[in-house]
Backbone bond lengths (Angstrom), bond angles and torsions (degrees), N, CA, C in turn:
res aa  C-N    CA-C-N  psi(-1)  N-CA   C-N-CA  omega(-1)  CA-C   N-CA-C  phi
1 M - - - 1.477 - - 1.553 107.84 -
2 K 1.261 114.30 130.36 1.459 121.46 -178.62 1.556 109.65 -96.15
3 T 1.341 115.45 132.91 1.431 121.21 -179.09 1.508 109.80 -110.27
4 A 1.331 116.71 128.75 1.470 120.67 177.90 1.503 110.49 -86.36
5 T 1.318 116.71 138.64 1.477 120.26 173.18 1.515 107.65 -87.85
6 T 1.302 113.70 129.87 1.472 119.45 -176.96 1.545 108.96 -95.65
7 T 1.311 115.12 125.80 1.470 120.65 177.66 1.527 110.26 -124.80
8 Q 1.323 113.72 157.82 1.486 118.18 175.30 1.545 105.20 -156.50
9 P 1.304 116.37 169.28 1.467 119.95 176.29 1.511 111.14 -66.94
10 C 1.340 118.26 149.27 1.432 122.84 174.99 1.523 109.40 -58.39
11 A 1.318 115.75 142.13 1.478 121.47 -179.26 1.536 112.58 -67.71
12 C 1.303 118.11 -18.13 1.500 121.26 175.62 1.523 107.71 -66.82
13 E 1.298 117.64 122.57 1.468 122.39 -175.77 1.536 112.34 -64.83
14 R 1.346 118.14 -27.31 1.450 121.13 -179.81 1.527 113.80 -85.91
15 C 1.345 117.61 -11.37 1.432 123.25 -172.36 1.542 111.55 -90.77
16 N 1.337 115.68 144.55 1.454 118.42 176.87 1.531 112.96 -112.89
17 C 1.352 114.64 16.90 1.476 119.40 -179.81 1.519 111.78 -78.51
18 T 1.339 115.49 154.85 1.449 123.34 174.16 1.508 106.64 -100.69
19 V 1.289 117.16 137.27 1.481 122.82 -176.16 1.534 109.75 -110.84
20 N 1.315 115.23 130.14 1.461 122.69 169.84 1.511 106.83 -83.01
21 L 1.324 119.60 116.98 1.413 123.39 -172.84 1.534 112.75 -63.74
22 E 1.329 118.45 -19.26 1.442 121.23 177.83 1.534 112.76 -76.12
23 T 1.327 117.64 -24.52 1.433 121.96 -177.26 1.523 113.32 -120.09
24 A 1.301 118.38 5.64 1.481 121.92 -176.57 1.495 112.48 -68.57
25 V 1.310 115.12 153.36 1.469 121.45 170.67 1.510 105.97 -84.19
26 M 1.340 118.52 118.43 1.447 122.50 -176.37 1.522 108.76 -99.04
27 K 1.331 116.49 132.86 1.471 121.76 175.89 1.532 106.81 -146.27
28 D 1.290 115.97 126.70 1.462 123.62 178.91 1.513 111.22 53.92
29 G 1.314 117.06 36.49 1.452 122.52 176.52 1.557 113.72 78.94
30 K 1.312 116.17 9.05 1.480 119.86 -179.52 1.518 109.23 -114.93
31 A 1.351 116.09 148.76 1.445 122.17 -178.82 1.545 111.17 -99.00
32 Y 1.302 115.48 127.76 1.477 122.54 179.81 1.510 109.58 -120.64
33 C 1.311 117.62 156.33 1.474 123.44 -176.60 1.510 110.76 -76.75
34 C 1.371 117.72 -24.53 1.477 119.76 -178.32 1.540 107.86 -163.88
35 E 1.340 115.41 171.91 1.448 122.28 179.95 1.529 109.87 -61.45
36 G 1.326 118.27 -36.29 1.462 120.68 179.30 1.497 112.67 -57.41
37 C 1.291 118.44 -45.78 1.469 119.28 179.05 1.505 110.11 -72.36
38 A 1.317 118.71 -35.75 1.472 120.21 179.04 1.502 112.40 -65.26
39 N 1.325 118.98 -30.96 1.475 119.63 177.30 1.528 115.17 -97.09
40 G 1.343 115.41 5.39 1.483 119.65 173.03 1.525 115.29 90.88
41 S 1.320 117.56 -0.07 1.482 117.80 -179.67 1.529 115.00 -90.34
42 G 1.334 117.07 -5.33 1.458 121.62 -178.71 1.478 112.57 85.94
43 C 1.345 114.22 172.05 1.478 119.97 -176.20 1.537 109.83 -110.90
44 K 1.298 113.80 172.12 1.451 121.56 174.92 1.544 110.07 -120.61
45 C 1.313 115.09 28.09 1.493 119.89 179.54 1.500 110.99 -65.34
46 S 1.264 117.11 148.85 1.451 124.29 177.06 1.509 110.92 -59.74
47 G 1.312 117.42 127.49 1.466 121.61 177.68 1.542 114.75 84.35
48 C 1.314 115.73 1.13 1.495 119.21 179.46 1.533 109.20 -118.43
49 S 1.308 116.68 135.74 1.449 120.97 -177.77 1.530 113.50 -114.19
50 C 1.346 117.89 17.51 1.467 118.78 -175.70 1.527 112.54 -67.21
51 G 1.353 117.35 -22.10 1.454 118.14 179.97 1.499 113.72 -91.88
52 Q 1.332 117.85 4.90 1.465 121.20 -177.51 1.504 113.66 -104.39
53 G 1.294 118.10 14.39 1.456 119.11 -179.09 1.440 112.97 -146.99
């Protein structure tokens, strides 16, 4: 049986990361790429600048 991995955009509006729902940081029912985005400070993921402004 093949299992599909479900992904979606990070719930942080400024972030352009894609989130794997199996490993996402969940807060208030929303999936974030990391704790930084979940707490509003942004991430330091490669290729994303949401934590720099």
